[in-house]
N, C-alpha and C positions, 0 to 999 in steps of 0.2 A: 239791527241791522245801523249800517254807518248813514244820516239822514241825509247827508251829501256825497254823490257819484263825479270821483274825480280828485282832487289834490285833497286828502284830508284838511279842515279847516278854512277851505279859500273857497271864494263866492266863483274865482275865475267862469267864466265861460257859464256861470248860471246866472248873471244879473239880466234885467228886464232891459227891453231900450229896442229900439227899430232894430231888426235882421234876430236878435234874440229867439233862440227856441225855450218854450216853456218845458219847463222840468216835469217828471213825472214822480206820482206820490203809489204810496201804497194806500190801497183803502181796505177798511177792515177785512176780517178772517170770514170767511163764508161759512156756508150753515155743513154740516156730515163731519166724515170723521176727518184723519188728520192728512195734510197734503205736502206735497216737498216746497221746498224752498228755495230761492235761489235769488243772489242779487242781480240787479240786471246789470246790463253792461252798457258803455256812456252811449248816447242817444246818436242815433245814424251810425250806430254799428252793423245794424243786420238792414236790410230794404225794408223791412216790417215796421223798421221805428222801433223794435228792441222787444218785444214781444217775447213772455216763454213759457216757461213749462206752468200747467197750474194742475195740484193735487188732487184726482179724482176721491169721492166716497168713496166710504169701504175701508178695509185696511188698517192694520195700525202701525204706530212707530214710527206716521209722518205724524210733523207738527202741523199747526194750523193751515188750510189753504189762502193764502194770496192773491189777488188777479192783478195785476200790474195793467192799467191801463196808458196810454200813451193821449196826454193831452195837448192836443195844439188847438189852434183858432178853429171857428166852427166843428169843436167835437160835438159829438153825439151827447143827446141830451140824457143829464142824470151824472154823468161823470163830471167831477170836482176839477174846476180852472185853478192852476196854480198860482195864488197870488205872486209877482213880480216881487223880485228882490231886485233892488236898487244896492248895488255894492260894488267896488272896483277892487282889482285885484291888490295896488297899493294899499287899498285898507287894512290889507287883512298879510298877519305876521306870518310865518312859514317856519319850522323846526323843524329838522331832517332826525328820523328814529322809531323807536317803538312807542306807540300811543299810550303804554301803563308798563308796568314792571312785573306785573303776575297778570296771567290769565288764568282764568279755571274752564272746561267744558265737559260737557258730563259723556258716556261713548259706551256701546254695547260694553256688557263683561266678556266676552269672545272677540278679538282683534284677529285680523286675518292679516297675511302678509300682499301687501298693493293696496289694501284700504285705504281711500281718504279718511284723515277724521277731522280737520278742522282749516280756516285758512287763517293764516298771520297776517295783521296789518301794520304796515310798516310805511312811514312818512316821507317823502324824497322831494326836497324840494328844487333840487337839479334834478331835470331831465337828462341830463347825459351820463346822471353816475349809476354804472355798473354794480349790482347788488349781490352777493353770494352769500346763501342763507345755510347754514350747518345747523347739526343737533349735538345737543352730550352727550347723547346716546345713540352711534349711529347703527348698531346691531341692532336696534328697535324700531326707532322711527328717522323720516328722510324728509327731510323738506327740497321741497321742488323750486325752479326760480321764479313762479308764479305766487309763493308762499304757501302754497298747500302742502298741510304737514300728512305722511302717507306711514300708515304700519308696512315695516320693513319687513317681518315674519309675522308669523300667527303664534299668539299665546293668549291666555286669558291672564285679563287685570285682578290681580287682588282685592281684599274688601279697601283696604287702606288707598287712600288717591297716588294717586302714579305722577311723581315729577319729572321733569327734563328742562332743560334750557336750550332754548333758542337763537341763535346769533345770528346777526344780520352782519358783513366785511365788503366794507367798499375797496375795489378789486383792485383800483387804482392808488388811492389813497390811504388804504391799509387800515381804516378807519372801522370800528369793530363796534357793533349795537348789542345786549344780550335782554332776555326778556322771557323767563320763569313762568311755564307752564303747566298744571295742572290737571290730570284727568282725572275723572270718579266717574266709576261704573256706574252703571242704571240698573235699575233692579230687576232680576230676572225670573219673574214667576209667570204662570199662567194663569189668565184670565184679568190681566191688571186692567183697570180702569183708562179710559183716554185722559182723562185727569191727572191722573198718576205716570201715564207717560212722557219725561223728559226730551224734548225735542237737544238735538245739538246746534249750537252756537253757531252761527258762520263767522264767521272772524274774516276779511274782508281787507287786503291793503293793495291800492292803486297805486303799484309800484314801478311803474313804466309809462311815462309822461312822453307827451310831441317836445319838439326845440322849442322856446321860448317864443320864437317869430311866429307860431303858428297859433291859434285859437285853441283852446284850451279843450278837449270832448272829453267826455262821461265814457267810462267802459263797462258794457253790462256785462252780468258774474253768473256764473253757472250755478244750481242750487245744488246746497248737497243732501244728499237724501238721508236718513239714518236707516239704519240693516233693519230686517226684518226680521222678527224669531220666529219659529215654525218649530214645535216640536216634532222629536221623531214618534212614529208606529202610530202614528194619526190614525181611528176609526172611519173617519171622511166624517158626512158624504163625499164622495170624490165625482169631477172635479171640486177643488173644494175653492173660494174667490179669495185670494190675498188682497188687491190694493187694484183701483183703477188710477190710470196716468193721465193725463191728459193734456195737449197744447192750447194756450187762449189764440190761436188761432186758428181753430174748429169751426168758430163762429163765422170766417170769413173763408173758410176753403175746406174742401173733403179731402179728408187727411187717413191714412191708413198707420196703426199702428205695429209695431212689430218685437221682438227681444232676441238676442244671441247670445251665445256663452254655453259654457257645460250646466245640461240639463236642459238646456230651449233646443239647440238646434246643432250641436256638437255633444258627444256621448257624455253624461249617458242621457238621451237625445230624451224628449215628449216628457219630461218632468212636470215643466213648469210650460206653459200656453196663454198667449194673450187673446183676446179677442181683438181682433183689427179695426173693427169702429169704432165698438166704447171702449177701447183701451184697458180689457178689463184681465189682470193678471190673477193665472188658477194654477194650484197646484194638483196634477192627474192619480196622486199615490204617496200614499208611504215613505215616508221619509227613513234613513239609515243614517246616522250621526255616525257611529263605528264607521262609515263605508267611503261617506262624504258629510264635513261637517258643515259647511258652506258652500255656497252654492254667489256667483259672481257674475250678474247678467247686464245686458247693457240694453235700455230700452232706445226705440227708432222710431220717427213719426218723420216718412215721407207724404206728398202729395200724390195726386193720382194718374202722374206721369212718373211717380219714383222716384221726383226731387227732394234732398234731406230738406226741413223746413225747419226741425229743430236741430241743435248739437244734442249727440246720443247721451246719456245718463245712465250714471252706474248705481244698479240696483242689489244690495248685498243681502242675502239669505241667508240666518243663518241657523242652524238647525238646533233645537233642543232638546238636551241629554235628557234623556227616560234611561230608570237601573232597570236596564233589560241585559244585563249582562254582570254573570258572578263572577268573582276573584279566580283567577288561573295563578298556584304556582308556576315557579321557573322549574323546579324538580320537585318529583311523586318524594323523592327521597333524597335526604340531606344527611351528608358525613360532618362531623366535623368532630375535634377534638380536646379534651381540657387535661391536664397533669394533674396528678393525684396529690392531694391534702393541697387543690388552690385555697386562696382564701376566697369568703364571699366577693365579690363584685369583679371577679375575675369572667373577662369577656372570652366567649365559647366558641362560636359562630356568628352569621346572618340568615336568615330567610328572608326570600324575596315573591312577595306576589302583583300580580299586575291583573288592570281590572281596564277591559277596554270600553269603560265609560268614558265620562269626562273625571281628568283624575285632579281635577279643581273646583269640580262642585260634590257634591257630599254624594252624588251618586257613584264616585271613582279614589272617594276617602277612603283607604281600607284600614282597618284595627287588627292586629295582632293577640291572640292570648293560647295561652297552653292548656287543653283539654284534660290529658293525660300523660302521667310518667310512670314509666318501667323500669327495672323495679321500683318498690316505694320506701326501699330502705337505701343510705338509714333514716331517712327522710323524706315523707309526697314530696315537698317540694323543694327540691333542691336546685330548682332552675327557675327561672323567670324570663320575660320577653316584654322586648319594649315593645308596648301597643305600634305605636308608628314605626319605627326604623324594621324591626323585626330582631334585632340585636338579640341576643342569647346569651341571659350572662348567670352566673352561680349566685346562690343566695343563700347558701349556707355551706355549713363545717361538713368535714367528713369522705371527703373522696377517697375512697381505698379502691388500688385496682387490687391487690391480693382481694378484695371482699366482691365487690364489684365491678365489672371490668366493661360494661357500656350498658347505654340510658336509652330509653327508645322513648321520645315525647312524638306528642299529636297536636299537631298546632294546627289552628285555625284561624283563617284571615276572613274578616266581616267588610264589605262596604257600609254605604250608609253614616261611616264614622263609628263602625259599632254598633249600629242601633239593630237590637235584637228581634225588634219587631218587623220593622223595612227591608232591612238591609240582607241581603245577599251573601253568604258563606262559602268557602271550602277549607278542606285540609289537605294537611302532607306533615311527612314522617320526618320527625330530625331525629339520628343515629350519633349519638354523643360516645366515643371513643374514652376511657379513660387510659391515657399514659400514663405509662411507670417512671415513677421518677425514685430514684435513691434511698430508698428511708428502710431497708433491709441487708443488712450487714451477711456476711458468707458466715454458719457455724460447721464447726466440724461435727462429724458425727461419733466421731468417742474421744476421747481425752486422751489415750496412749494409741498406737499404730506399731503395729510387730513386721520386722524384715528380716530378711538374711540374706547375704553374698560372701561369697566363696573369695578365698582370699586371690588377691593380683590380679583379679577383674575389672575393669573399669566398661564402662556406658553399659550397664547394666542397672534395671528398676530394680528395686530391691523392697519397695512398699507404694504402696496406694493411698492417697491421704483424700478422704470423699467428704463433699461440703455440702450442706443444704442453704438457698439463696430464694427466699419467694419472689423475687424482682423478677423480669419477665427476663427468660432466658435467652442465652444469646446477644445480649446486650450490655451495655459496657457498666451499667448498675449490676449485672448480672456476672461476669465474665471474673474467675478469682485469680488474684498473684499470690505466690509464695514466697515467703522469704523466712530462712534461718536466723533466728535470734541466738542458739547458745550451742556448743555440742559439738561445734565440728570447727577446732580454730583452727587447723591445719587445710579445708577449704576441700575435704577430700567426696563432699556430696554436692549434687545441688538438686533441685526441685523446677522441675517443669510443666506447665499447665496444657492439660488434653480441651481442645478447644470443641469436643463437642459433649464428655461426659463433665466437664470442669473438674477433674479430679488433678490431685496434685501426683506428680510423679518423682519418686526422691529416685536418682541417679546417680551410680557413685562415678566418678571424673576421675580418680587419682586410686591410683592401685595402694591396696594395702595388706598390710602382712600380718597375720592371725599369731605371730609370736611375739610381736610389738601390740597390738592392741585386739582385742577378741570382742568388744563390743560397745557399740558409740550409742549413746543417748541424745536425740535432737531435738532441740526445739523451735517450733515453726510455729507462724503466722499467716492469715489470711485477709485479705482486704480489696474489695475490689478495686476495679478502675478507673472509679471515679468516684470520691467522696460521698458521703452520705450526706443525701438534702437539709439545709438547714432545720434545726427544730427538731432532729433525731434523736431520742433518749438511748437509745442502744449504742455501746458501745461502738466503735469503729473496725475490730477488728476481731479473730478468733484466735485462739493460740490450742496447742496439742503437741505431746512428746511423741518421739517415733523412738523405737526401738529394735537395735539393730546390731544382730548378731553375727561374728565372722566367723567364716566355715576353714578351720584345717586341711590344704591338700599338699599331696605330695609336691614338692619344691622342686627346682632344677640344685645340684651343687654348683658351688661356684670355686676357681680358683683366686688364693690369694700369696701375693695377688697377682693383677691378669691387666697387661704382661710381665712375666717376672724373666729381670734382666740380669742375666752372667757376662762377668765379664772373665776370657781365659784365651790364653796363649796357644798360639795355633800348634801343629805339629803334638797336641796330647795324643796320646797311641791308644789302639784301641783294646778296653774291658776297663779306660780308666773309671772313675766315677765323679761325674761331674758336678749334678746338684742333685735337691730333692725338691718337687714338684708337686704339692700336694692341693687337694678342695676340699670344703665347707660344706656341712648339708646344715638347710634352714632349718629341718624340722627337725628339731628339737623333743617335741613331745609324742614322736611318732616311733615305732618300735620297729626298728629295722635293721641290716647288719650294717659291717663299715662299704669304705666304697672300692668302688674296682676302677682301674686303672689302664689305659692302651694308648695305643699312639695311632693319630688320627692325621697328620703328615706329618713326611721326614724328607725333603725333596732330595736332599744326597745320601738318603741314608746311613746316619752315620749314629743316630741314640738310639737308646731302648729304654722303657722303663718299667720298673716294678708292677706290675699291676695291685698289689698290696700296700706298700708303703711309698708308691711313688719317686723311686729313687730311679736315678735317668744315670746310663753310663754310655761311655760311647763302645761305636761298634766298628770304626774305621777310624784310621787319624784326618783329624780336625786341619783343612788348612783352606787360610786364609784367603790362596789366589785362586780357589774354586769356582766355576762360573754358578754355583749355586748361592756366594756372597756378595751383597749387593752392600756396598757403603762398609767394610767389613762386619755387617749385620748378618746372621746368618737364623732363621723362624724355624721355626717347630710348633707345631700344635697339638694339644693330650688332652684325651676323653675322659671326663669321673662319672659314671653310673653309681645310682643305686639300685634294689631292689626293692622297692615303693610299687604300688598298685594304682597308678602305673606308671611304669620302671620309668624316672627321669635322669638324662644328662647335660652334661656341661662342662665347656670347652675352653681351654686355658691355653694359651702363646706362649714360649717358650724362647727367649730372642738372645743371643750367644754374639755377644762380642768379640771379634777373633781380635787378636795383639800379633802384630808382626813380630816375625823373628828370619835373622839373615839364613834362610831355605832353601833360594834360591841363588844360582851365580848368574853374572849377566852375558848375555848375548850381543853379535855382531848384527847389525842390520843396516843395507839390505847386504844378502848372500852372494851377489853375484854384482861385476862393476866390470866396466870396460875404462881404458886408458890407453894411449898409443907407445907405438914400440921405443919413441923415441923421446927424449927427454924436456917435455915440453910446461906449462906448467900451466897442466889441467889433472891436477890430484884428486884421488877420491876419497869424499868425503860420504866418513862410518858413524855410525849413531851406537850406542849402547846401550839396550834396553834391559829391565832387571824386571820382574814380577814386583818384588818386594817394594815397599815404599821406604820413606824417611825414616830411619838416619841408616835402613839397610841399601840403600842403592848408590846415588851419586854423590860425590862426583863421582868419578873411575878413572883408571888409570889401564891406560894403554902401551903396550910392548908387543914386539915382537922376540919368537921363541930362539934360544943358542943355535936349534938342530931345526933343520939344515942349513947346513952356512950359509946357502944359497941364499938362504929368507933373507939376511940382515944384508949379503953382500948386494942384493937385486932393490930392495927394498929401504923403504923409511918411513916411521909413524912417526905424526906429531899431533899434537892434544889439542885444540883449541877452545874449547870451553871445557864446562865437568862432566857433561856426556857424550859430546861429540870430538874428532879426530879424523884429523886427515892424514890418506893412506898416498906415498907417490914412489918414484922408482930413483932410487940410487945413483944408478948407471943412463951412459946416454942414450946406449940404445941394449932395449932388450928383442930379440926375436917375435914376430908373432906368435901368439897363440895363448892356448886355456893354461892358465895359471893358478896354483891350490895357494892362499897365502897365507896361513895360521896365523891369527892374533891375540895375544893374549890380556885378557879385560879383568880390572881386580875391582873390588865396591868399597864402599865406606863403612862396613858393617866393622859389629866387633863379636865373633872375629868375623876379617875378612872373608868374602867367599870372592874363587876367581876362575874362568875356564878358557879356553883354549875354541876360541871360535876359528873354520874355515869361510874365508870370504876367496868367492872362485873370481879369479880379475882375468877377463880377456883383454889379449895384446894386441891389435891391431894395426896396419897402414893407416893415416890420417890425412885430411889436406891440409891445406895451410889453414884452415877450420878450426882442427881441432877433431873433425868429424870423422869415422872410420870410413874404408874407401872398399874394400876384400867384400869376398861374395859373402864372408860369412858374417858380413852384417846383419844378417838376420836374426842372429842368434842372440849379437850385441842389444838389435834393437827390443830382446823380449819374446823371438819366438821361439819356443825349445824344440828339440827335436824331434821329440812326438808330433807336436806341430809340423812341423818337414814331412816329418814319413807320411802323415794324413792327407797331406796337401797332394804330394805325389802319386799316393794310391790313388786317389780320385781322377787325378788325371791320366790313369793308366784304366781305370774299367771304364774312363767314360770311351779313351781313344779302340780299346776293345768293343765296346758297344758298338759306334759306328762303323768298325768294319764287318762287323759281324751284319749289319743290318746289308752295307754294301753287296756282301758277298750271297747272301740271301736273293736284293733283287737282281743281280743276275741270275742266278740260278734259274729264279721264276722264268724272268725272261728267256733262257735256253731252253724250256718247259712247254712255252708261248710257242715258238718258234719251230720245238719238233712238232706238234701238234697240225702245223698250216703246212698245207701244201702247195710248195714253192717249186714253179714250172717258168720257162718263158713265155712272156706279155706274148709273144708272136706266134707260139705254139699253144696256145691256151684255147680250147674249141669247148668252156664252158655254155659259152653262153647260145652254144647249139647244142645243147643235151637238153631233154625237157626229162622229167621225173618222170624216172621208170619205177618197176617195183616186182620184188621177185617173191617168188611162192617159199614161204618162209614156215615155221615151224606150226602148221595145223590150223584150226581155227582160229587162232588169234592172228594168224597172219591172211585173212579172206577179205578183209576191209579193205577194198583198194579204191579210191578214189580218181575214176576213168577221168575225172576232167582233169587231174596234173597231167595226161598224155596231149593235152590240147595245147594251142598257142598260149603261151603265159599271160597275153594281154585277155584272152578271152578266159579265163580263170576267174572262178567266182571268186568276189572281193572276199579274205575273210572275217573282214565287220562284218557278215552277216551270216556264217556259219553260226549255229546253235552253239551254244557254251558245253566244252566238255567232249566236244568229236575232234577238235585238232589233233595228230599224230606228234608225236615229237621230231618229228624225222621228216616234219613238212618244211613247204619253206616258208624262211623265218618274215616277218611283218615289219623287221626295220629297213631302211632305206636301202636299195642295190647301189650295190658298190658300181664304180665305174672302170671299165678295162680300156687299155687303150688298144689302136686299132689293129686286127689283126688281118691276114690274108682270107681270103673268100672261100679257097682251096685249099686248106692245111693238108701237108701230106699224113697219110693215117700212120704211117709210123708213130708220129711225134704224137697224136691221139693214145695211142695205147702205151707209149713209155708214161705218156702220163694217166692214165690211167691206170695203170701195174703200181707206179709212187700214191697215187690216194691208197689202191687195196691195201698195198703194206702200211700205210699209214690206218688204215683203219682198224689191220689184223693187230698193230699194236696198241692200238689205244684203247686203255686201257677201264674206258667210259660207254663201251658200245653196248648195245645189250646182248644179250645168251642167243639169242636166234639171229638170222639173216631177218634182216632189216632193206627199208631202204633208204640207200645213203642219196643226199642230196649236194651234189658236187659243185653245180653253176646251176645260174640262170640266166636266158639271154636279158640282159638289160634293154630297159630301153636308152634307144640311141646307138646301140651295137651294128657294128658295120657285119658281122660274122650273118650269112645266109642261114635258115630254117632247117631243121631235119627235113622239112615236107618239101624240100627241093629234091628228097631222092625220087619223090615219084612223078615232080614236076618234068626232068629233061628227059626222060630215060622211063622206060617200064620197069620191075620191078626183077622182071627176068634177066636184064642186061648187067644186073648189080652181080659181085662176087661178095658173101660175106662171109666167105670160108675161115680167111682169117680175125674173127671172132670168136672162132669157139678153142683160139689161144688164150682168149683175154680172161678165160675163167668160166668157173659156172655162175659166176654173180650177172655175165651178160649173155647167158643160155640162152631168157624169155627174149633178148634182143634179137639172140639168134634166128629163135620160132619165128618171131616176126615179119623178118626182112628176109630168113635165108630161101626164099621162094616155097615153102612146105604151102599148106591147105591151107595151113590157119593162118 
C-alpha cells in the first residue's frame, strides 16, 4: 500500500500544525483468516471519518485483515497516534507519470468479464489535467477513468505470465505515458493453505486532485477482494460457510448485511445466502461449473434505518472445475477421403471432440488415438492421428483402391491429457474412402477384333471393341477414348465410345466399294480421358487390330456419261438413229445377264431406245420451236435395269441440243390495225415475227404483192428497222371499211423463207386527233363481232325477263280482283248480315256455332276458344275493314243483287269446299251506321213482314226464310 494518501510523494495536507488533521495509518493484521484489502479514501471523505470494510474470519482467498483506525485528538486508548510530520509543499518535488515501468500482479486463473483485477498508480502534479487511460489489449483488458483495470471478457490465463501495456494520455496536450503490466495466475488446487494463497496487490493512484487554491485532501479507496474459488459438485454439508465480511463501523452502529446478484436475489436465487447480523456468506447447494462458471455478487451494509453505511463491494465466486464430463465427438461417424497411392504424411481428415469441462484445465484437455483399423491390409497402421488436434494422416504407402476401397478407424478421445487412469474417454468412427486415380490404363480384351459391312452402306457399326479398366467406372480415369493409328488412309471409319459399356463402336462414315476394297485391317489404340498418374509403370495406352470384311451386294447400274449431251439439227425425220446411250454394271464379280433399257421420261414423245443395246432413234421430227424445248435443250430420261437379287436400276439423262434451221417463215404482227380514211400521218406500225433464231430470222424484207393491183395502188409499206415496217395509205382518201392487206415478209436465212401475211385494216372516219368516230369503233377498240353479239343477246334476254314479270303481276292482280265481291258501297249490307249456316252434307255439317247468330260484339273472342275447333269459314281474326256510311234502310233489291253476285263468285271459286258450308260475306264492324238485323223484330212483329222474296235467292238462304217466314219454327 502507498504510505501516503494524496499526491504521491507529497506531504501537502499531512503536515503537522495548527488545524491540520492527523493522518491514519494501518495497524497490524488481525488474527483469523484472510480478509479484504481496501485503501482508505481521503480524510473527510465520509461522515464517519473514513472507516471501511474489515474482512471477517473464515473463508479463503482474502489477504490478511487490516483494521483502519481514525487518529484524532483524544482518541481511544490503545490506538496509536501518528507522529506529526513537518514538511511543506514547497519542499517536495512532483513528477507526473507512472511511478514504475513494470508492475506485476497475481490474479486467479479464471478471469470473468467485468471483473476488476488491479488499480494502477499514476502521479498527476497538475490537478487540472484530464487523463485518459488505455490498454494495448482492448479486447481483453479495459482501464477505467479511476485507474481500475477490468477484464473485458471471460478467459483462462495460461501458465505463462500475461503481459500488456497500460497507457495514460493527457487529453489536452496529447502527452502520453506507458507502463507494462504482468499478470501471473495463482496456483489453482484444492486445500491450499493460507500461506500459499497470494493476495492481489492493490495499485492505487490519486489521479484527481483539487485546485491549488484549496487545501489538498486525501481520497479514501475501496477494497479489491480476490475471487473466492469453490469446487463444483461439493458434497457439503450445506449450507457451507465461505467467508465473513463486516464493516469496522459495526462497533458503533447496528448494521445489516446482504448480498445481491445472480445466485443470491436473482436467478438462480438462493444459492448464496448471508447472515444479516454476522455477515457470514454461505453456499446452499452443490455448484455446476458447466452451467455457471462464476458468480458476481455485491455485498451491502446498511444501518437499522436502511441507510447505506459502506459502499457495496464486489465478490467474485469462481466454480472450480472437476472432471465430471466425458468427451463428446461432434459426429459419431466421420467421413473422409484420400487418393489412392498417396505418400506417407498425406492429410486425410480431422475429427473433433468437445469436453464440457474447463478446456484450459486438465479436465478439458483432450488427447486422441486410433484404437483399431479395418481392414488391416496392406498394413495394420496405415493412418495415424495427431493426439492434440485430431488430424488423421497417412503413415504407410500402399493405398490401392482396386484392393481396398474403404478403411474404418475407431478413434478415442480422452480428457486429463489422455491419462488412461484418471481420464474419461469416448469413441467415434472414422470412415476413410480411398478415391480413384488413373493408375490403370484401358486394356483390350482381345488382340484382334472382326467385323463385316455391306458395300455402299454408311452409319453402320461394324465391330465392338471391348476394354477393361480397373479404375472406378464412369470417371475420367475409366472412360476410354479410341483412335485409329493405321489402316484407314481415306477416313472411311470412325470409332465412337459407348458411355455405358465403355466399348468402342467402329462405324462406317463413307461408302465402301467391294470391287475396290474387299477388306480393311485397322490398328486402333485406347486411352483414358485423363493421363495416367505419375509414377505408374504401365503403358499409357493399349492397341489392337480390327479386321473388317466388305460384303458384295447388287449395285445399281449407272450410265456413262450422265447426263449425255448430243448436238443435233432440228428437223431430223422420224426413224433416224440419234445416238447410243448405255449403262455399266459395277458388279463385276456377280453372275448376271446384260442390262435392259427403257424410256422413263420423253415429254414430246420423240424418242425410243432399244432395250438390249441402248440405241436411241427418233419417232417424230425434232422441232427446236417446240414448247418442250427450253433454251434449245430437250431432256429425256432412260432407265437401265439388271436381274440381280434384288434387281437394281439406274437412270440416265440424255440432253439434245437442237441446232436451228430455217424451217419457219416470218409472220406479221399484229393481225388487225386501224387507220383513217384520209391521208394523214397516222401510219400503221407492223412487226415481223419468226420462231427461228439468228441467222435464220431478221433482218426482214417487207413488200406488197403485185396482185391484186389495188393493193399497191391504195397502200405503201416502208421498212423502218430490221424487224419493223410502216403501212400507210398511198391515196388521199379511202372509203371507210375493212380491208385485207397482204404483206410479203422474207427472212435472212439461207435459203430465204418468206410468207404472205394478211393484215386486216379497218378504215374509219377520224376526228382532228386521228381517232375513229363512227359506230364501228368498237371493233377497232378490240371488241370483235362475237363479243358484240353476246352483249346484244344478254340485253334481249334481260328485257324478256322483265316483260314476263310484268305480265305475271298483271295476271295475278286480275285473279285477285275476280275473287273480290265488288259492289256499290251504298248498297253494301254486309254490316247488317250475321253469320248463318246451312245444313250441309250430313253429320260433318251439324257442328253449328249458334253464338254466331248473336250480335258480333257479344260473340266469344276467338282467342279463348280451344285450339282446333275453329272452322275455316268462321270470322277471321284480323282487323275488321271500315266501310263507308250507307243508308239505314237499303232497298231489298240491292241486297238480292249483292247476294247473287256473291253466290256466283262462290260457285266459280275453285277453292270452295266440296259441300255446302257457311260463307262469311261480311260482319258488322264497329262504328257502322247500318242497323242490326234485330230491328226486324223491334219495329214490327214478324207477321207483318213478307219474306217470300227470299225464296228467289236460292237454296243457300232457305234457312233464313224458314226462320223469318212466319213458320212455327
